[in-house]
Structures are given as C-alpha cells and as structure tokens.
C-alpha positions as CSV (number, residue, x, y, z in Angstrom):
1,X,9.6,-2.5,-0.6
2,X,9.6,-5.6,1.4
3,X,10.2,-9.1,-1.1
4,X,8.5,-12.1,-0.5
5,X,10.2,-13.9,0.8
6,X,10.0,-12.0,4.2
7,X,6.3,-12.6,3.8
8,X,6.2,-16.4,4.2
9,X,5.5,-16.9,7.7
10,X,2.4,-14.2,6.7
11,X,0.8,-17.0,5.0
12,X,-0.8,-18.9,7.9
13,X,-3.3,-16.8,8.9
14,X,-4.4,-14.7,5.9
15,X,-6.7,-12.4,7.3
16,X,-3.8,-11.0,9.3
17,X,-1.3,-11.6,7.1
18,X,-3.5,-9.1,4.4
19,X,-3.6,-6.7,6.9
20,X,-0.4,-6.6,7.6
21,X,0.5,-6.1,3.7
22,X,-1.9,-3.7,3.8
23,X,-0.2,-1.7,6.3
24,X,3.3,-2.1,5.5
25,X,2.3,-1.0,1.8
26,X,1.2,2.2,2.4
27,X,4.3,3.1,4.7
28,X,5.4,5.7,1.7
29,X,5.0,9.5,2.7
30,X,4.0,8.4,6.2
31,X,0.3,6.6,5.2
32,X,1.5,3.1,6.4
33,X,2.1,5.4,9.6
34,X,-1.0,5.0,11.9
35,X,-1.0,7.6,14.7
36,X,-4.6,7.3,15.8
37,X,-4.8,3.9,15.3
38,X,-8.2,3.8,13.3
39,X,-6.4,1.7,10.5
40,X,-6.9,-1.6,10.7
41,X,-10.3,-1.2,12.8
42,X,-11.4,1.0,11.1
43,X,-10.3,1.9,7.5
44,X,-9.0,-1.7,6.5
45,X,-12.7,-3.3,7.3
46,X,-14.6,-0.5,5.8
47,X,-12.3,-1.4,2.7
48,X,-13.1,-4.7,3.2
49,X,-16.9,-4.3,3.0
50,X,-16.4,-2.3,-0.6
51,X,-13.7,-4.8,-1.7
52,X,-14.1,-8.0,-0.3
53,X,-10.8,-9.8,-1.4
54,X,-8.7,-7.1,-2.4
55,X,-5.3,-5.7,-1.1
56,X,-3.7,-2.2,-1.7
57,X,-0.5,-4.9,-2.7
58,X,-2.4,-5.5,-5.6
59,X,-1.6,-3.8,-9.2
60,X,-3.2,-5.6,-11.8
61,X,-6.3,-7.9,-12.5
62,X,-4.6,-10.9,-14.6
63,X,-2.1,-12.2,-11.4
64,X,-5.5,-14.0,-10.3
65,X,-5.3,-15.8,-13.6
66,X,-1.7,-16.5,-13.2
67,X,-1.3,-18.1,-10.5
68,X,-3.8,-20.9,-11.6
69,X,-1.5,-21.2,-14.6
70,X,1.3,-21.8,-13.0
71,X,0.6,-24.4,-10.8
72,X,-0.8,-26.3,-13.6
73,X,2.1,-26.0,-15.8
74,X,3.3,-29.4,-16.0
75,X,5.7,-30.4,-13.2
76,X,4.5,-27.5,-11.2
77,X,5.3,-28.5,-7.5
78,X,5.7,-26.7,-3.6
79,X,9.4,-27.0,-4.1
80,X,9.9,-25.1,-7.9
81,X,7.6,-22.8,-7.3
82,X,9.7,-20.1,-6.3
83,X,12.2,-20.2,-9.9
84,X,8.6,-20.5,-11.9
85,X,7.7,-17.6,-10.8
86,X,10.7,-15.3,-11.1
87,X,10.9,-17.2,-14.8
88,X,7.0,-16.1,-15.5
89,X,8.1,-12.3,-14.1
90,X,11.5,-11.8,-16.4
91,X,9.1,-13.2,-19.2
92,X,6.2,-10.3,-18.1
93,X,8.7,-7.5,-17.5
94,X,9.9,-8.4,-21.4
95,X,6.7,-8.6,-23.0
96,X,5.1,-5.9,-21.5
97,X,7.6,-3.0,-21.2
98,X,5.4,-0.2,-21.4
99,X,2.5,-1.5,-18.4
100,X,2.1,-0.8,-15.2
101,X,1.7,-2.6,-12.4
102,X,3.9,-5.7,-13.7
103,X,5.3,-6.3,-10.0
104,X,8.5,-8.6,-10.7
105,X,10.2,-5.3,-12.6
106,X,12.5,-4.4,-9.9
107,X,12.4,-7.7,-8.4
108,X,11.8,-10.6,-10.6
109,X,11.5,-13.6,-7.5
110,X,8.3,-11.2,-6.6
111,X,5.7,-14.0,-5.0
112,X,2.7,-12.7,-6.9
113,X,1.0,-16.8,-6.1
114,X,0.9,-15.7,-2.1
115,X,0.3,-12.5,-2.5
116,X,-2.4,-13.2,-4.5
117,X,-3.8,-16.3,-2.9
118,X,-6.4,-14.2,-0.5
119,X,-8.7,-12.9,-3.7
120,X,-8.4,-16.6,-5.4
121,X,-10.0,-17.1,-1.7
122,X,-12.7,-14.9,-1.7
123,X,-14.0,-15.1,-4.9
124,X,-13.8,-18.8,-5.4
125,X,-11.6,-19.8,-7.9
126,X,-11.7,-22.4,-5.9
127,X,-13.1,-23.7,-2.5
128,X,-13.0,-26.9,-0.3
129,X,-14.2,-30.8,-0.5
130,X,-13.6,-30.5,3.3
131,X,-15.9,-28.1,3.6
132,X,-13.2,-26.1,5.8
133,X,-11.7,-23.1,4.3
134,X,-8.4,-23.8,6.3
135,X,-7.8,-26.1,3.5
136,X,-7.6,-23.5,1.0
137,X,-4.0,-23.4,1.0
138,X,-1.4,-23.1,-2.0
139,X,-0.2,-26.5,-1.4
140,X,-3.5,-27.9,-2.0
141,X,-4.6,-25.5,-4.6
142,X,-1.3,-27.0,-6.5
143,X,-1.6,-30.4,-6.0
144,X,-5.4,-30.5,-7.0
145,X,-4.5,-28.9,-10.4
146,X,-1.4,-31.2,-11.4
147,X,-3.6,-34.6,-10.0
148,X,-6.5,-33.1,-11.6
149,X,-5.8,-35.7,-14.8
150,X,-5.2,-38.5,-12.4
151,X,-9.0,-40.3,-12.7
152,X,-10.3,-43.7,-13.3
153,X,-12.5,-45.0,-15.5
154,X,-15.4,-44.7,-14.0
155,X,-14.2,-40.6,-12.8
156,X,-13.1,-41.0,-9.5
157,X,-9.7,-39.4,-8.2
158,X,-7.1,-41.4,-7.7
159,X,-5.1,-39.2,-5.2
160,X,-7.3,-37.2,-2.5
161,X,-8.2,-34.1,-3.2
162,X,-9.1,-31.4,-0.4
163,X,-10.0,-28.4,-2.8
164,X,-11.7,-28.4,-6.5
165,X,-11.0,-25.7,-8.8
166,X,-14.1,-24.2,-10.7
167,X,-13.6,-25.6,-13.9
168,X,-13.4,-22.8,-15.8
169,X,-10.3,-21.5,-14.4
170,X,-8.9,-24.6,-15.4
171,X,-10.0,-24.0,-18.8
172,X,-8.2,-20.4,-18.9
173,X,-5.4,-22.0,-17.5
174,X,-4.5,-24.4,-19.8
175,X,-5.2,-21.7,-22.6
176,X,-2.6,-19.3,-21.2
177,X,-0.4,-22.2,-21.8
178,X,-1.3,-23.0,-25.3
179,X,-1.2,-19.3,-26.5
180,X,2.7,-19.5,-25.9
181,X,3.4,-18.7,-29.2
182,X,1.1,-15.2,-29.7
183,X,2.6,-12.0,-30.3
184,X,3.0,-10.3,-27.1
185,X,2.8,-13.5,-25.1
186,X,2.5,-13.7,-21.8
187,X,0.4,-10.5,-21.6
188,X,-0.2,-8.7,-18.3
189,X,-3.9,-7.8,-19.7
190,X,-7.4,-10.5,-18.9
191,X,-8.3,-11.8,-22.2
192,X,-11.9,-11.3,-22.6
193,X,-12.9,-14.8,-21.2
194,X,-11.3,-13.7,-18.0
195,X,-12.9,-10.7,-18.1
196,X,-16.1,-12.2,-18.4
197,X,-15.0,-14.8,-15.7
198,X,-14.3,-12.4,-13.1
199,X,-17.4,-10.8,-13.4
200,X,-19.6,-13.5,-13.0
201,X,-17.4,-14.0,-9.7
202,X,-17.9,-10.6,-8.1
203,X,-21.5,-10.6,-9.0
204,X,-22.1,-13.5,-7.0
205,X,-19.9,-12.4,-3.9
206,X,-21.9,-12.6,-0.7
207,X,-24.6,-9.3,0.8
208,X,-23.5,-7.7,-3.1
209,X,-21.1,-5.8,-2.4
210,X,-20.2,-2.2,-3.7
211,X,-17.7,-4.9,-6.1
212,X,-20.8,-6.4,-7.7
213,X,-22.6,-3.5,-8.4
214,X,-18.9,-2.9,-10.3
215,X,-19.0,-5.9,-12.1
216,X,-22.7,-5.7,-12.9
217,X,-22.1,-1.8,-14.4
218,X,-18.9,-3.8,-16.1
219,X,-21.1,-6.0,-17.9
220,X,-23.4,-3.3,-19.4
221,X,-20.2,-1.7,-20.5
222,X,-20.1,1.0,-18.6
223,X,-16.9,2.6,-17.8
224,X,-16.1,3.4,-13.8
225,X,-12.2,3.8,-13.6
226,X,-12.6,7.6,-14.2
227,X,-13.6,8.0,-10.7
228,X,-10.9,9.4,-8.5
229,X,-12.8,8.1,-5.4
230,X,-14.6,5.3,-5.3
231,X,-18.7,6.8,-4.2
232,X,-17.9,8.5,-7.3
233,X,-18.6,5.0,-9.2
234,X,-22.3,5.3,-10.9
235,X,-23.5,1.7,-9.5
236,X,-27.1,2.0,-11.0
237,X,-29.9,0.6,-8.9
238,X,-27.8,-1.4,-6.1
239,X,-29.4,0.5,-3.4
240,X,-27.4,-1.4,-0.8
241,X,-24.0,-0.4,-2.6
242,X,-25.0,3.0,-2.5
243,X,-25.6,2.9,0.9
244,X,-22.1,1.3,1.4
245,X,-20.3,4.0,-0.3
246,X,-22.3,6.9,1.1
247,X,-21.2,5.3,4.8
248,X,-17.3,5.3,3.4
249,X,-17.8,8.6,2.4
250,X,-18.7,10.2,5.7
251,X,-16.6,7.5,7.1
252,X,-13.7,8.9,5.0
253,X,-14.8,12.6,5.8
254,X,-14.7,12.5,9.0
255,X,-11.4,10.4,10.4
256,X,-9.5,12.7,7.7
257,X,-10.6,15.4,9.5
258,X,-9.1,13.8,13.2
259,X,-6.3,13.2,11.1
260,X,-5.2,16.5,9.9
261,X,-5.8,17.9,13.1
262,X,-3.7,15.8,14.6
263,X,-1.1,16.3,11.6
264,X,-1.0,20.5,12.7
265,X,-0.6,19.5,16.4
266,X,2.6,17.3,15.2
267,X,3.6,19.8,13.1
268,X,3.1,22.6,15.8
269,X,4.7,20.4,18.5
270,X,7.6,19.6,16.4
271,X,8.8,23.6,15.3
272,X,9.0,24.0,19.6
273,X,10.6,20.7,19.7
274,X,13.5,22.1,16.9
275,X,14.3,25.2,19.1
276,X,15.7,23.0,22.1
277,X,16.8,19.7,20.0
278,X,18.4,20.0,17.0
279,X,19.1,16.0,17.1
280,X,15.6,15.1,15.6
281,X,15.0,12.6,12.7
282,X,13.6,15.2,10.3
283,X,16.7,17.7,10.7
284,X,19.3,14.4,10.0
285,X,17.0,13.5,6.7
286,X,16.9,16.9,5.7
287,X,13.1,17.1,5.5
288,X,11.9,21.2,5.8
289,X,8.8,21.4,8.2
290,X,7.7,24.7,5.9
291,X,7.3,22.4,2.8
292,X,5.2,19.3,5.5
293,X,3.3,22.8,6.1
294,X,2.2,23.9,2.9
295,X,1.5,20.1,2.3
296,X,-0.7,19.5,5.0
297,X,-2.2,23.3,4.0
298,X,-3.3,22.4,0.6
299,X,-4.9,18.8,2.0
300,X,-6.9,21.4,4.6
301,X,-8.2,23.7,1.9
302,X,-9.5,20.3,0.4
303,X,-10.6,19.0,3.2
304,X,-12.7,22.6,3.5
305,X,-14.0,22.1,0.3
306,X,-15.2,18.3,1.0
307,X,-16.5,19.4,4.4
308,X,-18.6,22.5,3.0
309,X,-20.3,19.9,0.5
310,X,-20.9,16.6,2.4
311,X,-21.5,18.5,6.6
312,X,-25.2,17.3,6.1
313,X,-24.0,14.0,5.8
314,X,-22.6,13.9,9.1
315,X,-25.5,13.4,11.5
316,X,-25.8,10.4,11.5
317,X,-22.4,9.5,12.8
318,X,-22.8,11.2,16.1
319,X,-24.0,8.5,17.1
320,X,-21.3,5.5,18.8
321,X,-23.4,2.9,17.7
322,X,-23.9,3.9,14.2
323,X,-20.4,3.2,13.5
324,X,-20.2,-0.4,14.2
325,X,-19.3,-2.7,12.9
326,X,-16.1,-0.4,12.3
327,X,-13.3,0.0,15.2
328,X,-13.7,-0.6,18.6
329,X,-16.0,0.7,21.5
330,X,-12.9,3.5,22.5
331,X,-12.8,4.2,18.4
332,X,-16.5,4.7,18.1
333,X,-16.7,7.0,20.8
334,X,-13.6,8.7,19.7
335,X,-15.0,9.0,16.2
336,X,-18.9,9.5,17.1
337,X,-18.1,12.6,19.2
338,X,-15.0,13.9,16.6
339,X,-18.4,13.8,13.9
340,X,-20.4,16.2,17.2
341,X,-17.5,18.8,17.0
342,X,-17.9,19.4,13.5
343,X,-21.3,19.0,13.4
344,X,-21.3,21.7,16.0
345,X,-19.6,24.2,14.0
346,X,-15.6,23.5,15.3
347,X,-14.0,22.9,11.8
348,X,-10.7,24.8,12.5
349,X,-8.6,22.0,12.6
350,X,-5.3,23.6,13.7
351,X,-7.0,25.3,17.2
352,X,-5.9,24.0,20.3
353,X,-8.8,22.2,21.2
354,X,-8.1,19.9,18.0
355,X,-4.9,19.7,19.0
356,X,-6.1,18.5,22.8
357,X,-8.3,16.3,21.0
358,X,-6.5,14.2,18.8
359,X,-3.3,13.9,21.4
360,X,-5.9,12.2,24.1
361,X,-6.5,9.9,21.4
362,X,-3.0,9.2,20.3
363,X,-2.8,8.0,23.8
364,X,-3.4,4.7,22.7
365,X,-0.8,4.3,20.3
366,X,2.6,2.9,22.0
367,X,5.1,5.8,21.0
368,X,2.8,8.9,21.4
369,X,4.3,11.9,19.7
370,X,2.2,14.3,21.0
371,X,3.0,13.5,24.0
372,X,6.6,12.3,24.6
373,X,9.2,14.0,22.8
374,X,11.1,11.3,22.8
375,X,9.4,9.5,19.9
376,X,8.4,13.1,18.5
377,X,12.3,13.3,17.7
378,X,12.3,10.3,16.0
379,X,9.6,11.3,13.4
380,X,9.9,11.8,8.9
381,X,9.0,15.2,9.1
382,X,6.0,13.9,6.7
383,X,2.6,14.2,7.1
384,X,1.1,11.2,8.9
385,X,-2.4,9.4,7.0
386,X,-3.0,12.7,6.3
387,X,-4.3,11.4,3.0
388,X,-8.2,11.2,2.6
389,X,-9.0,6.8,2.3
390,X,-10.1,6.1,-0.7
391,X,-10.4,2.4,1.1
392,X,-8.2,0.5,-1.9
393,X,-9.5,2.7,-4.9
394,X,-7.2,4.4,-5.4
395,X,-4.3,1.8,-4.8
396,X,-5.7,-1.4,-6.8
397,X,-9.5,-1.1,-7.1
398,X,-9.7,1.2,-10.0
399,X,-6.7,-0.5,-11.6
400,X,-8.9,-3.9,-11.9
401,X,-11.8,-2.1,-12.8
402,X,-9.3,-0.5,-15.2
403,X,-8.3,-3.7,-17.0
404,X,-11.8,-5.2,-16.7
405,X,-12.6,-2.2,-19.3
406,X,-9.7,-3.0,-21.5
407,X,-9.7,-6.7,-21.9
408,X,-7.0,-8.0,-24.5
409,X,-8.2,-9.4,-27.7
C-alpha cells in the first residue's frame, strides 16, 4: 500500500488525484490492472455518477468529520498537521481495536486529511468565498477554521478568508474535542448528529444521484448495506436514481463479458508461452495457472447466471451513442459491438472469436500481453480485472451506508 507521503504531488489536481488513487487502490489481485483500458473512462466515470465524492480508498465515514476536527484544534498549522494526524491515528487504533477500516492501523502516519479531502469538497462541507473551487484547499480550510474566532465587534473578519465552512461542521468539530473524556474516545463510528448532517448533504447533491436516493432511504430508517451490488439497493420513488442504477448494471455486465474473455485468452496464451519459456514472472512467483483457471471458471459460471437473467436489458447498449458520456469514441464503439455480440448469442467467452476481439482491443494498451510475448512473460499469473464491477459499492460506499445505519449513541 502506498503511503500518503508519496501521494502529496497528487493534491495539486483533485480530480486526477482521486482517479489515480482509485486505480492504485485496486492493485490487489490484478483488479488495478486495466488491460482493455476501460477502468478510468467507463468504470470510474460511472462510479462518479452513482456516488459522487467517493473513492475506493475510503474506509469509514467518520474520517470526513475527523478532518475538520483536526484542522479546528487549537494551534493546528500546515506544518504540524502530519504529526497531529499520527497522534490521532494511534489514538483511533487503540480505541477501536475491534473495528475495521481504521486506516492508520498499519501506517500511523497515514494522511487521511488529503485522502478524504475530495469528499468534503463534493459534499460541500466548505465552499469558496471567491466562487473559485480551486480555493478549496487544505491550507485555506485550515486557515478558515483557525481564524474563525478572529472577528471584530461588528462581526467582520480580521483575516481575509478564501473559504467558509458549513456552520454545523464547525459545531461538530468542536463537539469532537469536547468529548475527549468520554469512554471509548476517539470512536471511528459517527455520532447521530454527524449522520444527520451527512444525509442532508447527500440529499442536496446536484442531479439527485443514487447516493441522494440512498440518503433518503436512510432518513426513513431503511437498511441498505446488505445489498451485494448497488442496483440491489431499494431506492424507492427516486426514478432517476433507479435508471442510473439499471444503467450501471448493464454497463457492468457488458464490460465483465469483455474482461472475462480477455482472461480466458490470457490463460490460453500463457500456457503456450510456458511450453517455450520457463522464465516467466508467474513461474518465478510460484503462481499456478491451474488455480487461476479455476477462479476464472468460477467467475464465468457466475457471469453465465447473471447473463441469463439480464440479457433482455442489453439491446439499447448495442448503439454507441447510448454509452455517452462514458468512454471515448473508440471505447464506445468497442463496447456497443460487445453488447451486439452478446445479444446475437455469442456467449462462449472462451472461443477464438472472443480471443481475437479482445486482442484487437488490447492494442490500445502500450504493453499488450496477447500480442507480445515479452509483455506476456511479465504477467503475475493472477486474473486481471476479472471481477464484476460494483462501482465502489463494496470497496467503500456500502461501508459508509452501514456506518450511517449504525450511529454511535
């Protein structure tokens, strides 16, 4: 896992930073490898439409409240922020030994302030007084919280501010420090007041995305965190959210089809290379291709079941324009044609026709394994992006929903 200090350069461009962090976070078991170059332009764009402000790096909802708390603490500066976070990370670990998702557990110096900053921006914990979103930086946010009390007798700021915090955020930050003597402090679980606030912020998201619909259901006391995929969550009367979730379901199935076909082709090609060249990365690491084959076969069985249930929803997706704004023109044409193949009954993802199809697509990759034995020899031997996409639901959003369902106190 990369440490936060090696990510500091990413903070200059928040949108690009989140995309890169999402990619890096999925490097486990090949899920961060994007052989067909669909991850950033299709998966991540869809995830942003469903769950704006989220990232696969996010683990627990309360971190978005710990950020203003640590910036609000008396004497906080940009210079001592790293040390303050380390102290709080250690305290969180000690007080929440049985809890999952405490990000400083293995790396006490983990920088959660910059990591979660995109969520605060998107969910409008603070807004720019200058009307320029580029001013919503950690430094400006810290300055605003530290100088909040610097007002004259007519309530004019004595120090010019570039951003302003939502007043309830400041109140919640103060409450965090006021509760230091409480049992179990600091808790990784949100308070009821924090949950109420975040639900209101999600409800106010522009365009009423599925995250807003989920917030409405949480406000009603519904429990949604048991859903395996986001489209299984009941979003009630939010028709637009239902449409978006249905779109995500179809996108996920079509892309999964191409990715499984790629993995079958990759295994076939690797076995041929293995007979000629024993010096491959997967052999050096002791990776058994038979084990990988079984895993892909199991995923294929799951795919076949899903395809049988969802095939009737794919017809609109055979038209490239239906994919907008996801992907590039080339990607949209590829995916529309992939949908057409499926609709026409070409469901044997192990076939030579599918191998040729994904090999041609992989040529957009600067290091194509299906067309170049040198690149193929560097393969780890584990599946590459073979899981069905859930658009951050399992990685972080479901945990956020569960935290909102179970406030402390």
